[in-house]
C-alpha positions, -999 to +999 in steps of 0.1 A: +745+461+468+715+465+491+710+441+519+677+421+516+653+423+545+647+393+567+610+391+562+606+360+584+624+375+613+604+408+611+572+387+610+581+369+642+589+402+659+556+417+646+536+388+660+552+393+694+546+431+693+510+427+684+503+397+706+492+375+677+501+338+671+522+331+641+505+317+610+527+288+599+517+292+562+527+329+562+559+321+580+567+294+554+561+318+525+582+345+540+611+321+547+610+311+510+609+347+500+640+354+520+659+329+499+647+345+466+675+359+445+651+384+429+652+403+462+689+407+459+688+421+424+658+443+433+635+429+406+607+425+431+587+394+441+551+383+446+542+367+479+518+338+471+497+333+502+468+317+484+444+297+507+439+271+479+475+259+478+475+221+478+512+216+478+520+228+513+500+228+546+478+259+545+463+278+575+442+303+558+448+340+565+425+358+588+420+395+594+443+394+624+470+375+604+468+402+577+472+430+602+506+415+612+516+408+576+510+444+564+529+457+593+559+437+581+554+447+544+545+484+550+580+497+542+594+468+522+603+478+487+610+443+474+575+430+475+557+441+443+529+415+443+506+400+470+483+370+463+457+365+491+431+347+472+408+321+488+414+331+524+392+343+553+394+380+549+364+402+557+357+439+558+380+441+589+408+427+567+399+452+540+406+480+565+442+467+569+445+464+531+433+500+526+458+514+552+486+494+535+477+508+500+478+543+513+512+539+528+530+515+504+545+528+472+558+496+455+529+471+454+518+466+418+496+435+420+470+426+446+448+395+444+419+393+469+396+370+449+372+347+468+374+362+502+345+376+522+348+413+516+316+432+514+303+467+508+322+485+536+354+467+527+350+477+490+345+513+500+377+513+521+398+497+493+383+519+466+389+551+486+425+540+493+430+539+455+421+575+453+456+582+467+476+551+457+498+558+427+515+524+422+489+495+421+484+484+385+463+452+389+435+445+414+414+413+415+383+415+437+367+384+419+341+366+440+338+391+468+301+400+472+305+437+472+271+442+454+258+472+436+268+497+464+304+483+466+307+485+428+297+522+429+327+530+451+350+514+424+332+534+397+339+566+416+375+555+421+379+551+383+371+588+379+401+597+401+427+570+399+451+572+369+474+542+377+452+511+378+455+492+345+437+459+352+406+456+373+387+423+379+352+427+394+337+395+381+313+374+402+309+403+426+270+405+425+271+440+410+239+455+395+228+476+366+234+510+384+271+504+391+278+488+357+264+519+340+285+541+364+317+520+356+310+523+318+305+561+322+338+564+342+357+545+316+346+570+289+371+594+305+396+570+322+427+566+301+447+542+322+425+510+325+436+485+299+416+454+310+383+451+330+363+421+340+325+427+346+314+391+345+282+378+360+264+409+373+229+405+388+206+420+362+168+421+365+160+438+332+157+424+297+163+458+280+201+454+279+207+489+292+241+480+305+253+467+271+241+500+255+262+520+280+292+498+275+288+503+237+287+541+242+319+538+263+337+518+235+329+546+210+349+571+231+375+549+249+408+545+232+428+527+259+408+496+268+424+464+254+405+436+272+368+435+280+349+406+298+311+406+295+304+370+304+268+361+317+253+395+309+220+380+294+232+396+262+211+390+231+213+399+195+203+435+201+231+440+226+256+424+202+245+448+174+251+478+197+286+466+207+296+458+171+285+493+159+307+508+185+337+486+178+337+493+141+353+526+150+373+513+180+410+508+173+422+496+208+402+466+219+420+433+213+401+408+235+363+406+236+346+381+259+309+374+252+308+340+267+277+325+284+252+349+268+222+344+245+237+352+211+223+333+181+233+331+144+215+364+138+238+381+163+268+365+146+259+385+115+268+417+133+301+401+145+308+392+109+304+428+098+327+438+127+354+413+116+352+427+081+359+463+092+378+461+126+415+456+123+425+453+159+404+425+175+426+395+182+406+373+206+368+365+204+352+343+231+317+331+221+318+301+245+283+288+256+261+308+233+238+294+206+253+303+173+247+268+157+258+258+122+246+290+105+265+312+129+297+290+125+294+292+087+290+330+088+321+333+110+341+309+087+333+329+056+344+362+072+376+346+085+384+330+052+377+360+030+379+392+050+397+391+083+434+386+089+435+400+124+417+375+147+441+351+163+419+331+188+383+320+186+363+300+211+329+285+200+328+259+228+293+246+235+273+264+208+252+235+194+273+234+162+273+201+142+297+188+116+286+212+089+296+243+108+327+228+124+341+216+091+335+251+077+356+266+105+384+241+098+383+250+061+386+287+071+418+279+091+434+265+059+429+298+042+434+321+071+469+316+085+465+343+112+439+323+131+461+301+154+438+292+183+404+276+181+383+259+208+354+237+197+347+212+225+310+207+236+296+207+201+283+179+180+313+161+164+307+138+135+331+117+114+338+147+091+346+170+120+370+145+136+388+140+103+390+177+095+406+187+128+428+157+130+442+166+096+448+202+107+468+190+137+487+163+118+497+187+090+510+213+116+484+240+108+469+237+142+493+231+171+482+207+199+485+234+226+464+258+206+431+239+207+410+219+231+408+186+211+432+158+204+426+131+178+428+094+186+419+063+165+398+033+174+392+005+149+404+027+120+381+056+129+393+090+141+377+105+172+385+137+192+393+138+229+390+169+251+422+188+263+421+211+292+430+242+271+409+273+267+409+310+269+402+309+306+423+280+317+440+300+345+412+324+353+402+309+386+436+294+395+473+295+385+496+265+388+511+261+423+542+245+410+562+269+389+551+298+367+529+298+336+557+303+311+537+298+279+506+318+270+494+292+246+457+285+252+455+312+278+444+348+272+427+358+304+436+385+330+449+358+353+481+350+334+495+384+329+528+385+348+532+412+374+565+422+358+546+432+327+533+462+345 
């Protein structure tokens, strides 16, 4: 049996060699890692050095701290995941990350979300992935790499054949790099999930959506696609649905926080009638209203037996539409998750969803409402469930063991790679 490395001891030595003070938070994480039995059975571990950890004292990781850390991990085969979210890393830190990615051959998961990495840092990391053959999941969320930084990742996707999940949400990317990424994904066969949320778009012509639709016609490997806050209207939805009618791989489509109305839902309804692979549809924060909810409910009740999760949170739906969706769940036994908070609940809505929960058709952890009674009248309270419950954070205490009410990139375990 192989002898596990003493990561903490090596870290102390590296600090001395490089003339850097020890970061007590990094030291604590490495001490805990040394105790981990997974090292001894070579399953691999993820070092969680997130700067937003509230359970232990945190001294956020700087570029200099990272230089010491990667010197320790450079030839360590037991560390397969590295979570550095919410720290103080800049382009200088990205240089250390890039050098590490070029030399390390075991890291599968790297989380750099919400640091201060810019264009030059994005270039370094993207170029490192031209050569890296092991990293499967990269989160750059919230680093303001802009349009130029996004172009480097678009170029990387033309070369890299290992990366399976890429999160570029909230990165201030523009139309040019979104089109370039969509074009690269037309040929890329390895990426299974991509997040392109909240780009900075200054056109109302929906050019980016058109290019994404063209990509979906040719791509047969993408399983999960996030297009939140794309200023998408009914025209864009129509283009996507036309493409997805012939797509047999996409299972999760995120169209939240767009400008989709009940007329756009008509195209989604036609898609649900023909597509046999889509399992999760996120329409959170659109404007489908009662007519859109009724269109969806009719398709789900009569034509579709594939969709498992639907979010219509904050869509200006009143009792008429919500009751129609609850009726669809009685007929369609495949639809297991439904999220409705933020709409206009009336007495009929409360009674309908309360009955679904009480009869066991809708499990409490598969929706975002919970019934309660006051003076003989049923009301619905909000639960903190949803498709993106752990998108911006994961629990500090323990692992997310159940995937109920969570379908986002953030909850996929590293071991699943």
